[in-house]
C-alpha positions in Angstrom: 302.6 41.6 84.8 300.8 38.4 85.6 300.4 35.7 83.1 296.9 35.3 81.7 295.8 31.7 81.4 292.7 30.5 79.7 289.7 30.6 82.0 286.1 29.6 81.3 284.0 32.6 80.3 282.2 32.7 83.7 285.5 32.7 85.5 286.9 35.4 83.3 283.9 37.5 83.9 284.3 37.2 87.6 288.0 38.1 87.4 287.0 41.3 85.5 284.3 42.2 88.0 286.8 41.6 90.9 289.4 43.8 89.1 286.8 46.5 88.7 286.0 46.5 92.4 289.7 46.8 93.3 290.0 49.8 90.9 286.8 51.4 92.3 288.1 51.1 95.9 291.4 52.7 94.9 289.6 55.6 93.3 287.5 56.6 96.3 290.1 59.0 97.7 290.7 60.5 94.2 287.0 61.0 93.7 286.7 62.8 97.0 289.6 65.1 96.1 288.0 65.9 92.7 284.6 66.6 94.3 286.2 68.8 96.9 288.1 70.8 94.3 284.9 71.3 92.3 283.1 72.3 95.5 285.4 75.2 96.1 286.6 76.2 92.6 283.5 75.6 90.5 280.7 75.4 93.1 277.9 75.7 90.6 278.9 72.2 89.3 279.0 70.8 92.8 275.7 69.6 94.2 276.3 71.6 97.4 275.4 68.8 99.8 277.3 68.6 103.0 277.5 64.8 102.9 278.6 63.1 99.7 278.4 59.4 98.9 281.3 58.0 97.0 281.1 54.3 96.4 279.9 52.8 99.7 281.7 55.5 101.7 280.0 58.7 103.1 282.3 61.6 103.4 281.6 65.1 104.7 282.6 67.9 102.4 283.7 71.2 103.9 280.8 73.6 104.1 280.4 76.1 101.3 280.2 78.8 104.0 283.8 78.1 104.8 284.8 79.6 101.4 286.2 83.0 102.5 287.8 84.1 99.2 287.1 83.9 95.5 290.8 83.6 94.7 290.5 80.0 93.5 287.4 80.6 91.4 288.8 83.8 90.0 292.2 82.2 89.1 290.4 79.2 87.4 288.2 81.6 85.4 291.3 83.6 84.3 293.1 80.4 83.3 290.1 79.1 81.4 289.7 82.4 79.6 293.3 82.5 78.7 293.3 78.9 77.4 290.2 79.6 75.4 291.5 82.8 73.8 294.8 81.2 72.8 293.8 77.7 71.9 290.4 78.1 70.3 289.9 81.8 69.4 286.5 82.5 67.8 288.0 85.1 65.4 290.9 83.0 64.0 291.4 79.8 62.1 293.0 77.9 65.0 293.6 74.5 63.3 294.5 73.2 59.9 294.0 69.8 58.2 296.8 67.9 56.5 297.4 64.5 55.1 300.6 64.0 57.0 302.5 63.6 53.8 304.4 66.7 52.9 304.5 66.1 49.1 300.7 65.6 49.0 300.1 68.6 51.3 302.2 70.8 48.9 299.8 70.2 46.0 297.7 73.4 45.6 294.5 71.5 45.0 294.9 69.4 48.1 295.8 72.6 50.1 292.7 74.5 48.8 290.4 71.5 49.5 291.6 71.1 53.1 291.3 74.9 53.5 287.7 74.8 52.4 287.0 71.8 54.7 288.5 73.7 57.6 286.3 76.7 56.9 283.2 74.5 56.7 284.1 72.9 60.1 284.7 76.3 61.7 281.4 77.5 60.4 279.6 74.5 61.9 281.5 74.9 65.2 280.5 78.6 65.4 276.8 77.6 65.0 277.0 74.9 67.6 277.6 75.1 71.4 281.3 74.4 70.9 282.3 77.8 72.2 280.4 77.3 75.5 281.6 73.7 75.9 285.2 74.7 75.2 285.1 77.3 78.0 283.6 74.7 80.4 286.2 72.2 79.4 289.0 74.7 80.2 287.3 75.4 83.6 287.3 71.7 84.4 290.8 71.4 83.3 291.9 74.2 85.6 289.9 73.1 88.6 290.2 69.3 88.5 293.2 68.7 86.2 291.4 66.4 83.8 288.7 66.7 81.2 286.8 64.8 78.5 284.8 66.5 75.8 282.8 64.7 73.1 282.5 66.6 69.9 
């Protein structure tokens, strides 16, 4: 790891900008692979253009017409459905809230209060679009291998 020395604010800003450019250039191949996976496995999320611009590079995606089987899409859908039904089932209390302190958690009033809070949270999640977003999250996880969801 390089040593960081004091640099005037404008010099530090330029160093950060330069580091960002290096990272962006290193990401280009990864971005292409992610877009290609999305193109074939979850094509409705792909913008379906034959030429994609990533950074300053133009890359040609394989044509959607070359997709001869639904195996990837079907497998991703099954994986997402399985993850959804086991990790966030709609008909079960799939998480619990604790203080992290066993002695405090064993207090019946604390337990009942956290149980009530969990029920309120589950009720709010059921009335929101959390179910749909969760399934989309699991689709992205299966197709691309990474995901970010803001709740």
